[in-house]
C-alpha positions as CSV (number, residue, x, y, z in Angstrom):
1,X,4.9,-10.1,27.9
2,X,2.0,-11.2,25.7
3,X,-0.6,-13.1,27.7
4,X,-4.2,-14.2,27.4
5,X,-6.4,-13.5,30.4
6,X,-9.3,-15.7,30.8
7,X,-11.9,-14.4,33.3
8,X,-14.2,-16.6,35.5
9,X,-17.5,-17.2,34.3
10,X,-19.9,-14.4,35.3
11,X,-16.9,-11.7,35.5
12,X,-17.3,-9.7,32.3
13,X,-14.2,-8.2,30.9
14,X,-15.0,-4.5,30.4
15,X,-11.9,-4.2,27.8
16,X,-13.8,-6.4,25.4
17,X,-17.6,-5.7,25.2
18,X,-19.3,-8.5,23.6
19,X,-16.6,-11.2,24.4
20,X,-19.0,-12.9,26.9
21,X,-21.4,-13.5,24.0
22,X,-18.7,-15.3,22.2
23,X,-17.8,-17.4,25.1
24,X,-21.4,-18.3,25.6
25,X,-21.8,-19.3,22.0
26,X,-24.3,-16.6,21.2
27,X,-22.2,-15.0,18.4
28,X,-19.2,-16.6,16.5
29,X,-15.7,-15.4,17.1
30,X,-15.6,-14.3,13.3
31,X,-18.8,-12.3,13.6
32,X,-17.4,-10.5,16.8
33,X,-14.1,-9.6,15.2
34,X,-15.8,-8.4,12.0
35,X,-18.0,-6.1,14.2
36,X,-15.0,-4.7,16.0
37,X,-13.1,-4.2,12.8
38,X,-16.1,-2.3,11.2
39,X,-16.3,-0.2,14.3
40,X,-12.7,0.7,14.2
41,X,-12.8,1.6,10.5
42,X,-15.9,3.7,11.1
43,X,-14.0,5.6,13.8
44,X,-11.0,6.2,11.7
45,X,-13.2,7.5,8.9
46,X,-15.1,10.0,11.4
47,X,-11.7,11.3,12.7
48,X,-10.5,12.0,9.3
49,X,-13.8,13.4,7.8
50,X,-14.3,10.4,5.7
51,X,-10.8,10.8,4.0
52,X,-9.7,7.3,3.1
53,X,-5.9,8.0,2.8
54,X,-5.7,9.7,6.2
55,X,-7.8,6.9,7.9
56,X,-5.6,4.3,6.4
57,X,-2.5,6.0,7.6
58,X,-4.1,6.4,11.1
59,X,-4.4,2.8,11.3
60,X,-1.0,1.9,9.8
61,X,-2.5,0.5,6.6
62,X,-1.8,1.5,3.0
63,X,-4.9,2.7,0.8
64,X,-5.2,-0.6,-0.7
65,X,-5.4,-2.5,2.5
66,X,-7.8,0.0,3.9
67,X,-10.2,-0.3,0.9
68,X,-10.1,-4.1,1.1
69,X,-11.1,-4.0,4.8
70,X,-13.9,-1.4,4.1
71,X,-15.3,-3.8,1.5
72,X,-14.8,-6.9,3.9
73,X,-17.0,-5.2,6.5
74,X,-19.7,-3.9,4.1
75,X,-18.5,-0.1,4.1
76,X,-17.6,-0.2,0.4
77,X,-17.0,3.3,-1.3
78,X,-17.6,5.5,1.6
79,X,-15.5,8.8,1.7
80,X,-13.0,10.5,-0.4
81,X,-9.4,9.4,-1.1
């Protein structure tokens, strides 16, 4: 079942690095999620030698969706199709 686990204050959740900063108001949730998305997109591009179509497929996205997300996180025109 889907469930949200809230940890006691002072107990960091190792599965979500940076989440404590969000909960403490040091970074906005939007900024945190954008950083996480950028990291995932960068990793997908690394694993596919910057091949966008393959990276998109790896993430279950079509090429148009992948390009949009690259643009959204500031990665723009990196890599081949």
